[in-house]
All heavy atoms as a GROMACS GRO file, in nm:
protein
  577
    1MET      N    1   4.092   1.075  -1.133
    1MET     CA    2   4.126   1.044  -0.996
    1MET      C    3   4.212   0.912  -1.002
    1MET      O    4   4.172   0.814  -1.066
    1MET     CB    5   3.994   1.020  -0.908
    1MET     CG    6   4.022   0.975  -0.773
    1MET     SD    7   3.877   0.951  -0.673
    1MET     CE    8   3.797   1.111  -0.676
    2THR      N    9   4.315   0.903  -0.929
    2THR     CA   10   4.395   0.789  -0.933
    2THR      C   11   4.339   0.675  -0.846
    2THR      O   12   4.250   0.705  -0.755
    2THR     CB   13   4.541   0.819  -0.877
    2THR    OG1   14   4.529   0.861  -0.747
    2THR    CG2   15   4.602   0.927  -0.961
    3LEU      N   16   4.383   0.556  -0.862
    3LEU     CA   17   4.332   0.446  -0.779
    3LEU      C   18   4.361   0.466  -0.640
    3LEU      O   19   4.275   0.437  -0.556
    3LEU     CB   20   4.396   0.316  -0.838
    3LEU     CG   21   4.350   0.194  -0.759
    3LEU    CD1   22   4.206   0.163  -0.777
    3LEU    CD2   23   4.432   0.072  -0.810
    4LYS      N   24   4.479   0.524  -0.600
    4LYS     CA   25   4.516   0.541  -0.462
    4LYS      C   26   4.418   0.637  -0.400
    4LYS      O   27   4.367   0.613  -0.283
    4LYS     CB   28   4.655   0.588  -0.454
    4LYS     CG   29   4.703   0.610  -0.312
    4LYS     CD   30   4.851   0.653  -0.300
    4LYS     CE   31   4.889   0.670  -0.157
    4LYS     NZ   32   5.025   0.721  -0.148
    5LYS      N   33   4.380   0.750  -0.461
    5LYS     CA   34   4.294   0.848  -0.413
    5LYS      C   35   4.156   0.792  -0.393
    5LYS      O   36   4.083   0.816  -0.297
    5LYS     CB   37   4.291   0.975  -0.497
    5LYS     CG   38   4.409   1.066  -0.483
    5LYS     CD   39   4.393   1.186  -0.565
    5LYS     CE   40   4.514   1.275  -0.553
    5LYS     NZ   41   4.503   1.388  -0.634
    6TRP      N   42   4.114   0.714  -0.485
    6TRP     CA   43   3.981   0.647  -0.481
    6TRP      C   44   3.968   0.554  -0.366
    6TRP      O   45   3.873   0.550  -0.297
    6TRP     CB   46   3.955   0.578  -0.624
    6TRP     CG   47   3.817   0.521  -0.633
    6TRP    CD1   48   3.707   0.586  -0.667
    6TRP    CD2   49   3.777   0.387  -0.619
    6TRP    NE1   50   3.607   0.500  -0.662
    6TRP    CE2   51   3.634   0.381  -0.637
    6TRP    CE3   52   3.852   0.270  -0.589
    6TRP    CZ2   53   3.573   0.258  -0.628
    6TRP    CZ3   54   3.776   0.154  -0.576
    6TRP    CH2   55   3.639   0.145  -0.599
    7LEU      N   56   4.075   0.471  -0.350
    7LEU     CA   57   4.072   0.374  -0.239
    7LEU      C   58   4.075   0.454  -0.103
    7LEU      O   59   4.018   0.406  -0.010
    7LEU     CB   60   4.200   0.291  -0.247
    7LEU     CG   61   4.191   0.185  -0.359
    7LEU    CD1   62   4.316   0.106  -0.370
    7LEU    CD2   63   4.074   0.084  -0.333
    8MET      N   64   4.148   0.564  -0.099
    8MET     CA   65   4.141   0.639   0.030
    8MET      C   66   4.012   0.695   0.060
    8MET      O   67   3.978   0.696   0.177
    8MET     CB   68   4.249   0.761   0.015
    8MET     CG   69   4.398   0.713   0.004
    8MET     SD   70   4.449   0.633   0.158
    8MET     CE   71   4.465   0.774   0.265
    9ARG      N   72   3.938   0.734  -0.042
    9ARG     CA   73   3.800   0.786  -0.018
    9ARG      C   74   3.712   0.680   0.032
    9ARG      O   75   3.625   0.705   0.115
    9ARG     CB   76   3.753   0.840  -0.145
    9ARG     CG   77   3.804   0.977  -0.187
    9ARG     CD   78   3.737   1.026  -0.310
    9ARG     NE   79   3.604   1.065  -0.281
    9ARG     CZ   80   3.511   1.098  -0.372
    9ARG    NH1   81   3.550   1.102  -0.503
    9ARG    NH2   82   3.392   1.124  -0.337
   10LEU      N   83   3.739   0.554  -0.008
   10LEU     CA   84   3.651   0.441   0.032
   10LEU      C   85   3.678   0.413   0.189
   10LEU      O   86   3.588   0.370   0.255
   10LEU     CB   87   3.679   0.320  -0.041
   10LEU     CG   88   3.634   0.312  -0.188
   10LEU    CD1   89   3.673   0.182  -0.250
   10LEU    CD2   90   3.482   0.321  -0.190
   11ARG      N   91   3.796   0.438   0.237
   11ARG     CA   92   3.832   0.400   0.374
   11ARG      C   93   3.781   0.507   0.464
   11ARG      O   94   3.765   0.479   0.588
   11ARG     CB   95   3.979   0.386   0.387
   11ARG     CG   96   4.024   0.252   0.333
   11ARG     CD   97   4.166   0.228   0.381
   11ARG     NE   98   4.251   0.242   0.266
   11ARG     CZ   99   4.381   0.251   0.261
   11ARG    NH1  100   4.444   0.257   0.374
   11ARG    NH2  101   4.453   0.257   0.152
   12ARG      N  102   3.761   0.628   0.424
   12ARG     CA  103   3.713   0.732   0.512
   12ARG      C  104   3.575   0.703   0.569
   12ARG      O  105   3.495   0.664   0.485
   12ARG     CB  106   3.715   0.869   0.439
   12ARG     CG  107   3.849   0.934   0.457
   12ARG     CD  108   3.838   1.075   0.408
   12ARG     NE  109   3.907   1.085   0.283
   12ARG     CZ  110   3.883   1.166   0.182
   12ARG    NH1  111   3.787   1.252   0.192
   12ARG    NH2  112   3.953   1.165   0.079
   13PRO      N  113   3.546   0.732   0.687
   13PRO     CA  114   3.406   0.720   0.738
   13PRO      C  115   3.316   0.822   0.663
   13PRO      O  116   3.354   0.939   0.647
   13PRO     CB  117   3.407   0.742   0.885
   13PRO     CG  118   3.537   0.815   0.910
   13PRO     CD  119   3.633   0.778   0.797
   14SER      N  120   3.214   0.770   0.614
   14SER     CA  121   3.122   0.859   0.540
   14SER      C  122   3.037   0.943   0.639
   14SER      O  123   2.991   0.896   0.735
   14SER     CB  124   3.035   0.784   0.443
   14SER     OG  125   2.948   0.698   0.519
   15THR      N  126   3.012   1.067   0.602
   15THR     CA  127   2.927   1.148   0.682
   15THR      C  128   2.799   1.174   0.586
   15THR      O  129   2.815   1.207   0.481
   15THR     CB  130   2.986   1.278   0.718
   15THR    OG1  131   3.038   1.345   0.595
   15THR    CG2  132   3.110   1.258   0.811
   16SER      N  133   2.693   1.154   0.654
   16SER     CA  134   2.567   1.174   0.574
   16SER      C  135   2.521   1.310   0.581
   16SER      O  136   2.533   1.377   0.683
   16SER     CB  137   2.451   1.082   0.630
   16SER     OG  138   2.484   0.952   0.627
   17SER      N  139   2.474   1.366   0.470
   17SER     CA  140   2.422   1.500   0.464
   17SER      C  141   2.285   1.497   0.522
   17SER      O  142   2.223   1.399   0.549
   17SER     CB  143   2.421   1.550   0.322
   17SER     OG  144   2.324   1.473   0.247
   18ASP      N  145   2.234   1.617   0.549
   18ASP     CA  146   2.094   1.631   0.602
   18ASP      C  147   1.995   1.572   0.504
   18ASP      O  148   1.897   1.502   0.545
   18ASP     CB  149   2.064   1.780   0.625
   18ASP     CG  150   2.143   1.836   0.747
   18ASP    OD1  151   2.190   1.749   0.828
   18ASP    OD2  152   2.148   1.958   0.759
   19GLY      N  153   2.020   1.594   0.373
   19GLY     CA  154   1.932   1.539   0.272
   19GLY      C  155   1.937   1.384   0.271
   19GLY      O  156   1.827   1.320   0.260
   20GLN      N  157   2.052   1.329   0.289
   20GLN     CA  158   2.064   1.182   0.290
   20GLN      C  159   1.995   1.124   0.417
   20GLN      O  160   1.928   1.024   0.409
   20GLN     CB  161   2.215   1.144   0.292
   20GLN     CG  162   2.236   0.991   0.286
   20GLN     CD  163   2.183   0.926   0.165
   20GLN    OE1  164   2.190   0.984   0.059
   20GLN    NE2  165   2.131   0.803   0.185
   21LYS      N  166   2.011   1.191   0.530
   21LYS     CA  167   1.946   1.149   0.655
   21LYS      C  168   1.801   1.155   0.637
   21LYS      O  169   1.726   1.065   0.682
   21LYS     CB  170   1.993   1.234   0.769
   21LYS     CG  171   2.131   1.208   0.813
   21LYS     CD  172   2.179   1.306   0.924
   21LYS     CE  173   2.322   1.284   0.961
   21LYS     NZ  174   2.373   1.382   1.049
   22ALA      N  175   1.750   1.258   0.573
   22ALA     CA  176   1.606   1.272   0.551
   22ALA      C  177   1.553   1.167   0.463
   22ALA      O  178   1.448   1.106   0.475
   22ALA     CB  179   1.572   1.408   0.501
   23ALA      N  180   1.630   1.136   0.356
   23ALA     CA  181   1.587   1.035   0.261
   23ALA      C  182   1.590   0.887   0.336
   23ALA      O  183   1.493   0.813   0.308
   23ALA     CB  184   1.688   1.023   0.138
   24GLU      N  185   1.683   0.860   0.416
   24GLU     CA  186   1.693   0.732   0.479
   24GLU      C  187   1.575   0.725   0.580
   24GLU      O  188   1.514   0.617   0.595
   24GLU     CB  189   1.825   0.723   0.559
   24GLU     CG  190   1.935   0.700   0.465
   24GLU     CD  191   2.073   0.704   0.527
   24GLU    OE1  192   2.082   0.738   0.650
   24GLU    OE2  193   2.178   0.675   0.459
   25SER      N  194   1.542   0.838   0.650
   25SER     CA  195   1.429   0.838   0.738
   25SER      C  196   1.298   0.810   0.664
   25SER      O  197   1.210   0.734   0.711
   25SER     CB  198   1.428   0.969   0.814
   25SER     OG  199   1.313   0.976   0.897
   26ALA      N  200   1.282   0.876   0.547
   26ALA     CA  201   1.161   0.859   0.470
   26ALA      C  202   1.154   0.711   0.422
   26ALA      O  203   1.041   0.654   0.410
   26ALA     CB  204   1.164   0.955   0.346
   27LEU      N  205   1.266   0.651   0.382
   27LEU     CA  206   1.261   0.515   0.344
   27LEU      C  207   1.222   0.424   0.455
   27LEU      O  208   1.139   0.330   0.432
   27LEU     CB  209   1.406   0.472   0.284
   27LEU     CG  210   1.423   0.331   0.248
   27LEU    CD1  211   1.324   0.294   0.136
   27LEU    CD2  212   1.564   0.308   0.209
   28ARG      N  213   1.271   0.446   0.576
   28ARG     CA  214   1.243   0.362   0.686
   28ARG      C  215   1.084   0.376   0.718
   28ARG      O  216   1.012   0.276   0.744
   28ARG     CB  217   1.316   0.404   0.810
   28ARG     CG  218   1.456   0.342   0.810
   28ARG     CD  219   1.520   0.358   0.957
   28ARG     NE  220   1.533   0.507   0.990
   28ARG     CZ  221   1.628   0.582   0.954
   28ARG    NH1  222   1.725   0.539   0.875
   28ARG    NH2  223   1.635   0.710   1.000
   29ARG      N  224   1.030   0.500   0.706
   29ARG     CA  225   0.883   0.516   0.727
   29ARG      C  226   0.808   0.437   0.624
   29ARG      O  227   0.706   0.382   0.653
   29ARG     CB  228   0.850   0.662   0.730
   29ARG     CG  229   0.894   0.739   0.855
   29ARG     CD  230   0.831   0.877   0.865
   29ARG     NE  231   0.847   0.958   0.746
   29ARG     CZ  232   0.946   1.036   0.716
   29ARG    NH1  233   1.045   1.045   0.793
   29ARG    NH2  234   0.944   1.103   0.602
   30ALA      N  235   0.849   0.451   0.487
   30ALA     CA  236   0.781   0.384   0.384
   30ALA      C  237   0.775   0.237   0.404
   30ALA      O  238   0.676   0.164   0.381
   30ALA     CB  239   0.834   0.426   0.249
   31GLU      N  240   0.892   0.180   0.445
   31GLU     CA  241   0.910   0.036   0.474
   31GLU      C  242   0.812  -0.003   0.584
   31GLU      O  243   0.748  -0.106   0.578
   31GLU     CB  244   1.046   0.000   0.495
   31GLU     CG  245   1.139   0.006   0.375
   31GLU     CD  246   1.286  -0.012   0.408
   31GLU    OE1  247   1.319   0.009   0.522
   31GLU    OE2  248   1.357  -0.046   0.316
   32ALA      N  249   0.802   0.075   0.688
   32ALA     CA  250   0.717   0.045   0.798
   32ALA      C  251   0.572   0.049   0.758
   32ALA      O  252   0.493  -0.028   0.800
   32ALA     CB  253   0.751   0.139   0.913
   33ASP      N  254   0.541   0.151   0.678
   33ASP     CA  255   0.397   0.170   0.632
   33ASP      C  256   0.360   0.046   0.544
   33ASP      O  257   0.253  -0.001   0.548
   33ASP     CB  258   0.387   0.298   0.557
   33ASP     CG  259   0.384   0.419   0.648
   33ASP    OD1  260   0.375   0.400   0.768
   33ASP    OD2  261   0.403   0.531   0.593
   34ARG      N  262   0.457   0.002   0.460
   34ARG     CA  263   0.428  -0.112   0.368
   34ARG      C  264   0.403  -0.240   0.450
   34ARG      O  265   0.310  -0.309   0.429
   34ARG     CB  266   0.541  -0.133   0.271
   34ARG     CG  267   0.517  -0.235   0.167
   34ARG     CD  268   0.624  -0.293   0.094
   34ARG     NE  269   0.697  -0.384   0.175
   34ARG     CZ  270   0.824  -0.386   0.205
   34ARG    NH1  271   0.899  -0.296   0.152
   34ARG    NH2  272   0.872  -0.481   0.277
   35GLN      N  273   0.484  -0.256   0.554
   35GLN     CA  274   0.468  -0.377   0.633
   35GLN      C  275   0.330  -0.368   0.706
   35GLN      O  276   0.268  -0.466   0.721
   35GLN     CB  277   0.581  -0.386   0.739
   35GLN     CG  278   0.576  -0.509   0.823
   35GLN     CD  279   0.584  -0.632   0.741
   35GLN    OE1  280   0.674  -0.642   0.660
   35GLN    NE2  281   0.502  -0.729   0.765
   36GLU      N  282   0.298  -0.247   0.754
   36GLU     CA  283   0.162  -0.240   0.828
   36GLU      C  284   0.050  -0.270   0.728
   36GLU      O  285  -0.043  -0.336   0.770
   36GLU     CB  286   0.148  -0.095   0.878
   36GLU     CG  287   0.025  -0.068   0.957
   36GLU     CD  288   0.019   0.073   1.006
   36GLU    OE1  289   0.119   0.130   1.034
   36GLU    OE2  290  -0.094   0.121   1.024
   37ALA      N  291   0.060  -0.224   0.604
   37ALA     CA  292  -0.037  -0.246   0.503
   37ALA      C  293  -0.044  -0.396   0.479
   37ALA      O  294  -0.157  -0.452   0.463
   37ALA     CB  295  -0.010  -0.168   0.379
   38GLU      N  296   0.074  -0.458   0.468
   38GLU     CA  297   0.067  -0.608   0.440
   38GLU      C  298   0.013  -0.680   0.558
   38GLU      O  299  -0.061  -0.779   0.532
   38GLU     CB  300   0.211  -0.647   0.414
   38GLU     CG  301   0.266  -0.604   0.277
   38GLU     CD  302   0.411  -0.644   0.260
   38GLU    OE1  303   0.473  -0.704   0.352
   38GLU    OE2  304   0.462  -0.616   0.150
   39ASP      N  305   0.030  -0.632   0.675
   39ASP     CA  306  -0.028  -0.698   0.796
   39ASP      C  307  -0.178  -0.685   0.805
   39ASP      O  308  -0.246  -0.772   0.855
   39ASP     CB  309   0.038  -0.641   0.924
   39ASP     CG  310   0.185  -0.678   0.937
   39ASP    OD1  311   0.229  -0.770   0.871
   39ASP    OD2  312   0.254  -0.615   1.018
   40ARG      N  313  -0.229  -0.571   0.744
   40ARG     CA  314  -0.374  -0.545   0.748
   40ARG      C  315  -0.445  -0.620   0.633
   40ARG      O  316  -0.566  -0.620   0.624
   40ARG     CB  317  -0.401  -0.398   0.734
   40ARG     CG  318  -0.395  -0.321   0.854
   40ARG     CD  319  -0.459  -0.178   0.839
   40ARG     NE  320  -0.418  -0.115   0.712
   40ARG     CZ  321  -0.328  -0.021   0.698
   40ARG    NH1  322  -0.258   0.015   0.800
   40ARG    NH2  323  -0.302   0.027   0.581
   41GLN      N  324  -0.371  -0.667   0.529
   41GLN     CA  325  -0.432  -0.723   0.407
   41GLN      C  326  -0.540  -0.826   0.434
   41GLN      O  327  -0.643  -0.822   0.377
   41GLN     CB  328  -0.324  -0.782   0.322
   41GLN     CG  329  -0.372  -0.831   0.188
   41GLN     CD  330  -0.436  -0.726   0.106
   41GLN    OE1  331  -0.399  -0.608   0.107
   41GLN    NE2  332  -0.536  -0.759   0.027
   42PRO      N  333  -0.526  -0.926   0.526
   42PRO     CA  334  -0.631  -1.020   0.543
   42PRO      C  335  -0.757  -0.955   0.590
   42PRO      O  336  -0.871  -0.994   0.548
   42PRO     CB  337  -0.568  -1.115   0.656
   42PRO     CG  338  -0.425  -1.104   0.642
   42PRO     CD  339  -0.405  -0.957   0.600
   43ALA      N  340  -0.753  -0.864   0.684
   43ALA     CA  341  -0.875  -0.794   0.732
   43ALA      C  342  -0.936  -0.712   0.624
   43ALA      O  343  -1.064  -0.711   0.611
   43ALA     CB  344  -0.837  -0.703   0.841
   44VAL      N  345  -0.858  -0.647   0.536
   44VAL     CA  346  -0.908  -0.569   0.423
   44VAL      C  347  -0.983  -0.665   0.331
   44VAL      O  348  -1.095  -0.630   0.275
   44VAL     CB  349  -0.794  -0.485   0.363
   44VAL    CG1  350  -0.850  -0.426   0.232
   44VAL    CG2  351  -0.746  -0.382   0.457
   45THR      N  352  -0.914  -0.776   0.295
   45THR     CA  353  -0.977  -0.862   0.201
   45THR      C  354  -1.110  -0.924   0.262
   45THR      O  355  -1.209  -0.936   0.178
   45THR     CB  356  -0.878  -0.984   0.184
   45THR    OG1  357  -0.759  -0.931   0.121
   45THR    CG2  358  -0.932  -1.087   0.075
   46GLU      N  359  -1.116  -0.952   0.386
   46GLU     CA  360  -1.236  -1.003   0.447
   46GLU      C  361  -1.343  -0.898   0.438
   46GLU      O  362  -1.465  -0.932   0.403
   46GLU     CB  363  -1.208  -1.041   0.593
   46GLU     CG  364  -1.330  -1.107   0.659
   46GLU     CD  365  -1.295  -1.140   0.804
   46GLU    OE1  366  -1.182  -1.157   0.843
   46GLU    OE2  367  -1.397  -1.153   0.889
   47ALA      N  368  -1.311  -0.774   0.468
   47ALA     CA  369  -1.417  -0.670   0.470
   47ALA      C  370  -1.459  -0.646   0.319
   47ALA      O  371  -1.585  -0.627   0.303
   47ALA     CB  372  -1.358  -0.533   0.525
   48ALA      N  373  -1.373  -0.651   0.230
   48ALA     CA  374  -1.412  -0.637   0.091
   48ALA      C  375  -1.504  -0.743   0.043
   48ALA      O  376  -1.606  -0.714  -0.025
   48ALA     CB  377  -1.294  -0.621   0.001
   49GLY      N  378  -1.481  -0.866   0.086
   49GLY     CA  379  -1.564  -0.970   0.050
   49GLY      C  380  -1.706  -0.953   0.107
   49GLY      O  381  -1.805  -0.988   0.040
   50ALA      N  382  -1.715  -0.909   0.232
   50ALA     CA  383  -1.846  -0.891   0.300
   50ALA      C  384  -1.920  -0.778   0.226
   50ALA      O  385  -2.045  -0.793   0.201
   50ALA     CB  386  -1.823  -0.855   0.441
   51LEU      N  387  -1.857  -0.672   0.196
   51LEU     CA  388  -1.921  -0.564   0.125
   51LEU      C  389  -1.963  -0.609  -0.020
   51LEU      O  390  -2.073  -0.568  -0.066
   51LEU     CB  391  -1.820  -0.444   0.110
   51LEU     CG  392  -1.802  -0.369   0.239
   51LEU    CD1  393  -1.688  -0.264   0.218
   51LEU    CD2  394  -1.926  -0.307   0.293
   52ARG      N  395  -1.887  -0.689  -0.087
   52ARG     CA  396  -1.917  -0.736  -0.217
   52ARG      C  397  -2.046  -0.818  -0.211
   52ARG      O  398  -2.137  -0.814  -0.292
   52ARG     CB  399  -1.802  -0.818  -0.276
   52ARG     CG  400  -1.816  -0.851  -0.424
   52ARG     CD  401  -1.683  -0.917  -0.481
   52ARG     NE  402  -1.583  -0.963  -0.391
   52ARG     CZ  403  -1.473  -0.901  -0.357
   52ARG    NH1  404  -1.447  -0.778  -0.393
   52ARG    NH2  405  -1.390  -0.958  -0.276
   53GLN      N  406  -2.051  -0.911  -0.106
   53GLN     CA  407  -2.175  -0.993  -0.081
   53GLN      C  408  -2.294  -0.914  -0.056
   53GLN      O  409  -2.401  -0.936  -0.111
   53GLN     CB  410  -2.144  -1.098   0.034
   53GLN     CG  411  -2.265  -1.182   0.066
   53GLN     CD  412  -2.287  -1.282  -0.044
   53GLN    OE1  413  -2.198  -1.318  -0.116
   53GLN    NE2  414  -2.412  -1.316  -0.055
   54ILE      N  415  -2.286  -0.807   0.024
   54ILE     CA  416  -2.404  -0.716   0.050
   54ILE      C  417  -2.441  -0.654  -0.075
   54ILE      O  418  -2.565  -0.643  -0.095
   54ILE     CB  419  -2.359  -0.615   0.164
   54ILE    CG1  420  -2.339  -0.690   0.296
   54ILE    CG2  421  -2.463  -0.504   0.174
   54ILE    CD1  422  -2.276  -0.605   0.401
   55ARG      N  423  -2.350  -0.601  -0.150
   55ARG     CA  424  -2.383  -0.535  -0.275
   55ARG      C  425  -2.460  -0.622  -0.369
   55ARG      O  426  -2.558  -0.584  -0.428
   55ARG     CB  427  -2.259  -0.472  -0.341
   55ARG     CG  428  -2.291  -0.396  -0.471
   55ARG     CD  429  -2.169  -0.344  -0.533
   55ARG     NE  430  -2.100  -0.449  -0.598
   55ARG     CZ  431  -1.962  -0.472  -0.585
   55ARG    NH1  432  -1.893  -0.386  -0.520
   55ARG    NH2  433  -1.910  -0.573  -0.640
   56GLN      N  434  -2.413  -0.745  -0.375
   56GLN     CA  435  -2.479  -0.849  -0.466
   56GLN      C  436  -2.620  -0.880  -0.411
   56GLN      O  437  -2.709  -0.879  -0.497
   56GLN     CB  438  -2.398  -0.975  -0.471
   56GLN     CG  439  -2.456  -1.076  -0.562
   56GLN     CD  440  -2.367  -1.200  -0.575
   56GLN    OE1  441  -2.262  -1.206  -0.516
   56GLN    NE2  442  -2.408  -1.300  -0.650
   57GLU      N  443  -2.636  -0.891  -0.296
   57GLU     CA  444  -2.776  -0.910  -0.227
   57GLU      C  445  -2.861  -0.796  -0.255
   57GLU      O  446  -2.978  -0.816  -0.291
   57GLU     CB  447  -2.756  -0.944  -0.079
   57GLU     CG  448  -2.693  -1.079  -0.047
   57GLU     CD  449  -2.661  -1.091   0.099
   57GLU    OE1  450  -2.692  -1.004   0.179
   57GLU    OE2  451  -2.603  -1.195   0.139
   58ASN      N  452  -2.811  -0.672  -0.235
   58ASN     CA  453  -2.896  -0.554  -0.263
   58ASN      C  454  -2.935  -0.549  -0.408
   58ASN      O  455  -3.046  -0.515  -0.446
   58ASN     CB  456  -2.816  -0.432  -0.223
   58ASN     CG  457  -2.817  -0.411  -0.074
   58ASN    OD1  458  -2.889  -0.478  -0.003
   58ASN    ND2  459  -2.722  -0.322  -0.027
   59HIS      N  460  -2.838  -0.584  -0.495
   59HIS     CA  461  -2.864  -0.582  -0.637
   59HIS      C  462  -2.977  -0.683  -0.678
   59HIS      O  463  -3.068  -0.654  -0.754
   59HIS     CB  464  -2.734  -0.613  -0.723
   59HIS     CG  465  -2.758  -0.618  -0.871
   59HIS    ND1  466  -2.793  -0.503  -0.949
   59HIS    CD2  467  -2.751  -0.720  -0.962
   59HIS    CE1  468  -2.799  -0.538  -1.071
   59HIS    NE2  469  -2.778  -0.667  -1.080
   60PHE      N  470  -2.963  -0.803  -0.618
   60PHE     CA  471  -3.066  -0.905  -0.642
   60PHE      C  472  -3.205  -0.855  -0.593
   60PHE      O  473  -3.304  -0.876  -0.658
   60PHE     CB  474  -3.028  -1.034  -0.573
   60PHE     CG  475  -3.128  -1.139  -0.593
   60PHE    CD1  476  -3.144  -1.212  -0.710
   60PHE    CD2  477  -3.219  -1.176  -0.484
   60PHE    CE1  478  -3.242  -1.305  -0.730
   60PHE    CE2  479  -3.310  -1.272  -0.495
   60PHE     CZ  480  -3.327  -1.343  -0.618
   61ALA      N  481  -3.205  -0.800  -0.473
   61ALA     CA  482  -3.337  -0.751  -0.421
   61ALA      C  483  -3.397  -0.646  -0.501
   61ALA      O  484  -3.521  -0.638  -0.530
   61ALA     CB  485  -3.309  -0.702  -0.271
   62ALA      N  486  -3.315  -0.558  -0.550
   62ALA     CA  487  -3.369  -0.445  -0.643
   62ALA      C  488  -3.421  -0.498  -0.775
   62ALA      O  489  -3.527  -0.452  -0.820
   62ALA     CB  490  -3.255  -0.338  -0.674
   63ARG      N  491  -3.353  -0.605  -0.826
   63ARG     CA  492  -3.406  -0.662  -0.952
   63ARG      C  493  -3.528  -0.734  -0.927
   63ARG      O  494  -3.622  -0.736  -1.004
   63ARG     CB  495  -3.296  -0.756  -1.009
   63ARG     CG  496  -3.177  -0.679  -1.071
   63ARG     CD  497  -3.082  -0.770  -1.130
   63ARG     NE  498  -3.154  -0.845  -1.232
   63ARG     CZ  499  -3.107  -0.854  -1.358
   63ARG    NH1  500  -3.000  -0.801  -1.394
   63ARG    NH2  501  -3.177  -0.928  -1.453
   64PHE      N  502  -3.543  -0.804  -0.815
   64PHE     CA  503  -3.660  -0.882  -0.779
   64PHE      C  504  -3.776  -0.786  -0.759
   64PHE      O  505  -3.882  -0.817  -0.811
   64PHE     CB  506  -3.634  -0.960  -0.643
   64PHE     CG  507  -3.746  -1.056  -0.608
   64PHE    CD1  508  -3.766  -1.169  -0.682
   64PHE    CD2  509  -3.825  -1.021  -0.501
   64PHE    CE1  510  -3.872  -1.248  -0.646
   64PHE    CE2  511  -3.928  -1.104  -0.465
   64PHE     CZ  512  -3.950  -1.221  -0.536
   65ARG      N  513  -3.757  -0.680  -0.691
   65ARG     CA  514  -3.865  -0.583  -0.668
   65ARG      C  515  -3.908  -0.522  -0.802
   65ARG      O  516  -4.027  -0.505  -0.829
   65ARG     CB  517  -3.814  -0.465  -0.580
   65ARG     CG  518  -3.844  -0.488  -0.437
   65ARG     CD  519  -3.822  -0.361  -0.354
   65ARG     NE  520  -3.688  -0.291  -0.362
   65ARG     CZ  521  -3.580  -0.331  -0.307
   65ARG    NH1  522  -3.583  -0.429  -0.213
   65ARG    NH2  523  -3.459  -0.270  -0.326
   66ALA      N  524  -3.812  -0.489  -0.887
   66ALA     CA  525  -3.848  -0.434  -1.020
   66ALA      C  526  -3.924  -0.538  -1.100
   66ALA      O  527  -4.021  -0.496  -1.172
   66ALA     CB  528  -3.719  -0.393  -1.091
   67SER      N  529  -3.888  -0.665  -1.091
   67SER     CA  530  -3.963  -0.761  -1.170
   67SER      C  531  -4.111  -0.774  -1.122
   67SER      O  532  -4.200  -0.792  -1.200
   67SER     CB  533  -3.897  -0.892  -1.175
   67SER     OG  534  -3.899  -0.951  -1.047
   68ILE      N  535  -4.124  -0.762  -0.996
   68ILE     CA  536  -4.260  -0.772  -0.929
   68ILE      C  537  -4.342  -0.653  -0.971
   68ILE      O  538  -4.463  -0.657  -1.002
   68ILE     CB  539  -4.254  -0.791  -0.783
   68ILE    CG1  540  -4.195  -0.928  -0.743
   68ILE    CG2  541  -4.383  -0.765  -0.714
   68ILE    CD1  542  -4.177  -0.950  -0.602
   69GLU      N  543  -4.274  -0.538  -0.979
   69GLU     CA  544  -4.350  -0.412  -1.006
   69GLU      C  545  -4.359  -0.395  -1.159
   69GLU      O  546  -4.431  -0.300  -1.200
   69GLU     CB  547  -4.275  -0.293  -0.947
   69GLU     CG  548  -4.277  -0.295  -0.795
   69GLU     CD  549  -4.177  -0.185  -0.737
   69GLU    OE1  550  -4.104  -0.120  -0.807
   69GLU    OE2  551  -4.176  -0.183  -0.607
   70GLY      N  552  -4.311  -0.480  -1.237
   70GLY     CA  553  -4.335  -0.475  -1.381
   70GLY      C  554  -4.242  -0.370  -1.450
   70GLY      O  555  -4.271  -0.325  -1.556
   71ARG      N  556  -4.128  -0.342  -1.392
   71ARG     CA  557  -4.036  -0.251  -1.460
   71ARG      C  558  -3.899  -0.320  -1.469
   71ARG      O  559  -3.876  -0.418  -1.401
   71ARG     CB  560  -4.024  -0.121  -1.390
   71ARG     CG  561  -3.980  -0.131  -1.242
   71ARG     CD  562  -3.991   0.007  -1.183
   71ARG     NE  563  -3.974  -0.005  -1.034
   71ARG     CZ  564  -3.850  -0.016  -0.971
   71ARG    NH1  565  -3.740   0.001  -1.039
   71ARG    NH2  566  -3.850  -0.033  -0.840
   72SER      N  567  -3.812  -0.267  -1.556
   72SER     CA  568  -3.688  -0.329  -1.565
   72SER      C  569  -3.579  -0.260  -1.479
   72SER      O  570  -3.593  -0.150  -1.441
   72SER     CB  571  -3.633  -0.317  -1.716
   72SER     OG  572  -3.617  -0.178  -1.751
   73ALA      N  573  -3.485  -0.343  -1.428
   73ALA     CA  574  -3.388  -0.288  -1.338
   73ALA      C  575  -3.259  -0.265  -1.399
   73ALA      O  576  -3.213  -0.318  -1.487
   73ALA     CB  577  -3.368  -0.393  -1.223
   0.00000   0.00000   0.00000
């Protein structure tokens, strides 16, 4: 392909194929989903911390009960 033909192709308005339109739409949805997940991150981190604390308290209580009952936990 000559330089002139290549430059002419660059100047033509591009038409997107159906596949390209679908890919761009999927990319926009993925970017929106990522932003939504990033916006939820503080709430998720807080909930995970609360669950971690509850699990630790339950583990301590189970070990304490086991030691009182004379068995290992």
